[in-house]
Phi, psi and omega in degrees: 000133177292144189299322183289347177275342181279114189293332178285307177303316180304312181295321181290321178289325176293332178295338174055049181291139183307132173066010181264093176278170178300319181292319179293325177299316178302317182296318183289327180280353178276004181294148167282149177235126177258128173257118186244116191245141171304114192303322182290350183250002180276055185241163184297331182263016178220257189264357178300316176305322178297316180299315183295312179299317182296312180296322179298318179289317184295321181291343176267332182272335181240156179256357177275194181275151173248109188255117187257112176257099186221008182068027183255140172274329176212160183279134175297175182301142182209163180303315173216163178291144172291159185287172183294341177278354177265118187234138169283134183230157170233172182081191184288134176300147179274186181289191183097203179275138179242129176242120184258128178245120180085202186274084181236129178296141178277177181242117183300129174080007178290150185301275179253111179229125187236137181237142175210165181203160174211134175216131181057233180258024182240143175236154181219148177233130178084001182204174175255165180251141179284167175100186184233005180294136173289159180289133170294141181305326179296319180290324176299318178293316183298311183292331177295325176297314178299314184292319181294321178289324178300318178298317179296314183297316182287327180294322186256353175089030173292124184293145178302146183248123179049050185298333181294342183266001188296142173231159187281329185215159180219138174258133178264140186280063179272121186273297186285143175276325175236134185231147169248115186284131179279170172299144179212162177246144174243112181256106186106111189247036179268220186302304185283328177299317179291320177296323178298316178293319181297319177292326175298325177304313181286323178294323183295324177050046178096351176297148178269099185275154172248122189223142173244134181245137178223130173194153183262345195256156166272167177281147171243159183305321184293342181297332186298333184289342181233349188251116198279356176261007178258110184285132180300324185272002183233041184305320184292342181280333185238345181302127178064008177275148173302135182303314185291327180294312181295314183290327177297316179297320179298312182293327175297328176294340175276357182093012181273157172262115191232136168242153182224158184214110177265103182195161171262129179274141179230168182305131183102347179294139178236154183285350176069226185264016178299125181267067181259134174291328179201166175239137171263128180263110179251023180286151178259015174224152188284328182297317179297325178293319179295321177298315183296328180298330181261017186273352177107006176288145180289334180203155181223146171231149182204162175213162178220152179241140180284166182247002179261106185290343176276346173224069190285093186252142170240156178220160178206159179217148169236124190210153172282171179285073185247119178299322182296316179294316183301322182295329182264338177279313190262069176257148181291131179290152176289144178280111182245024181301137171250176180245088178292176187304317182300319181296326180298322181291335180286345180271004183287335182276174181297136172081355178061022190295317182301318181292320179300315180296318180301315184285337181274345178287133178275105184291139176195167177225148183299335179298325178295318180298326181296313178293322182299313182285332175300314180291328178291322177293330173305312182291323182296322180274353176257023185297344177300339177294327182052032178241135177299144182227141173235133182217162178202154179203154173250142180273343186214119013272141173286150340259117174277152182303138176275135178260121179218127187226129171284128188264131162274113192304312183297315180295320181299312181297318181295317181294314181296322178296319178295318179297317180297318179298317181295322178298318181293321179294325182284000000 
């Protein structure tokens, strides 16, 4: 794969971190990462979902081994098997990056050591949480996103962002303690769509879900670096296959009832007779999101991941099928690409083609998608509120305050319209 096609490498090189050459980046990403878990909590109803999400993100962000110290003889049930570089280990953890989950003693003077925890609807970074509540699967997914990005940031030297605002723990507004997941549709089966399905696997806890999948594209080799349901060791099973065809077969293997639709949606498309309680929008462009809002779904949830690794922001919305809201939420972002040092070298050849491709790739890392879909699932299981929600969070520095606002639709539209007018005037 050409380097500018790799969304993780692309994002790190665009960050233009001081003294981080392409060769030095390769060296830092070759580190081994040890995940060290409180053994009594490495279970399916507690921290195992966190271990699986964390290992899935790390094996895509790093090229070294992912060593799991959890007191396990075999890995519990998961959406897909972890890759061959993910190994269960016993004995003392080796060198490299260490990520501690739960009440695990640290090692004095160790290089990069990161700690996290989750209990109930609370997550913590740099400390443990009191009590005996197991981690809610949504919180397990959320903290794994923070930890995986922290490992990446510390390994390559991304400077802390708004460090003065950091807090030790955050509570997520999860309402039901036990949930029965309704039928839902996933429109867009890429990075966030797959993470959304993977978290549903753990939330379902054996429930037989009814799901509809829609996407127009086949898989490409480069997708494996950011999409967590594509197994590194099973390239021949998904390469060049339609996304919905492969993922539908995978979800049926979980015992779900799945329908799929390989198509591009255009203005006028309707969801037809799909009996979905809500649709998750996993599209990477705003026009498709606006089309989906008018497709006839009773409710929609969506999330987005930023492309600036020095300000790694995610956002999410829960909204009714409102054209007015969609017009002000789903606006095309301004192109603020700069030309870092690596991009300049790509312009040495004829036609400047390498640099153009580098700048057109949307940089991202799977850790951003994990936090984004965790927050989106919070809204999906809280649909009883029936109130539009807008939210945002930064992954680095952990844990920055999460912004979440219940929207008054009329006020929201008026404020956004005013902001847009002022931007145009400025």
